C-alpha positions in Angstrom: 0.0 0.0 0.0 2.7 2.5 0.9 4.6 1.6 -2.3 1.5 2.6 -4.2 1.3 5.9 -2.4 4.9 6.6 -3.1 4.5 5.6 -6.8 1.6 8.0 -7.0 3.6 10.9 -5.6 6.7 10.3 -7.7 7.5 12.4 -10.8 10.4 12.7 -13.1 12.6 15.6 -11.9 13.8 18.0 -14.5 15.8 20.9 -13.1 15.2 23.1 -16.1 11.4 23.2 -15.2 12.1 24.8 -11.8 13.2 28.4 -11.5 15.1 29.6 -8.4 12.5 31.4 -6.3 15.0 33.7 -4.6 16.5 34.8 -8.0 13.1 35.2 -9.6 11.9 37.4 -6.7 15.1 39.5 -7.0 14.7 40.0 -10.7 11.0 40.9 -10.4 11.8 43.4 -7.7 14.5 45.0 -9.9 12.1 45.1 -12.9 9.4 46.7 -10.7 11.9 49.3 -9.5 13.3 50.0 -13.0 9.9 50.4 -14.5 8.5 52.4 -11.6 5.8 49.8 -10.8 4.3 49.8 -7.4 4.4 46.1 -6.9 6.5 43.4 -8.7 4.7 40.9 -10.9 3.5 37.8 -9.0 5.8 34.8 -9.0 4.4 31.3 -8.7 6.9 29.1 -6.9 7.0 25.8 -8.6 9.4 24.3 -6.0 6.5 24.1 -3.5 4.4 20.9 -4.2 0.8 21.3 -5.1 -1.2 19.8 -2.1 -4.4 19.6 -4.3 -2.5 17.6 -6.9 -1.0 15.3 -4.2 -4.4 14.7 -2.6 -5.9 13.9 -6.0 -3.2 11.3 -6.7 -3.5 9.5 -3.4 -7.2 10.0 -2.6 -7.9 6.3 -3.3 -5.4 5.2 -0.6 -6.4 7.5 2.3 -9.2 5.4 3.7 -7.2 2.2 3.4 -4.3 3.9 5.2 -6.6 5.1 8.0 -7.9 1.6 8.5 -4.4 0.2 8.7 -3.1 2.8 11.1 -6.0 3.4 13.5 -7.8 0.5 15.3 -11.6 0.0 14.6 -13.7 2.4 16.7 -10.9 4.9 17.1 -12.2 8.4 17.7 -9.8 11.3 17.1 -10.1 13.6 20.1 -8.1 16.0 22.2 -5.1 14.8 24.2 -4.5 15.5 27.8 -2.2 18.4 28.5 0.9 17.6 30.5 1.7 19.5 33.7 4.5 21.3 31.9 2.1 22.5 29.2 -0.3 23.7 31.9 2.4 25.7 33.6 3.4 27.3 30.4 -0.1 28.4 29.7 -0.4 29.8 33.2 2.9 31.6 32.8 1.9 33.1 29.5 -1.5 34.3 30.9 0.2 35.9 33.9 -0.2 39.4 32.6 -3.5 39.0 30.7 -6.1 40.8 32.8 
């Protein structure tokens, strides 16, 4: 099952298809300054994976994974806070009146 998920998320990497986001932002800022534009043109960072695309590719496996990982009748809920977490909350709320 996990092999199928990984296969679904794999793609052939081609470095020429990805522009360096830092350089593109720099060039767009230089262009905006040179042309007296208020804001630089929008840059779509292709190095960040598309969550929607990933969800579409593995949507058939999500229920199967949940059944494998969580026992039957499992209800996702809140966890108990540790004493350290409670102290931290009290410390942060010390000056909130």
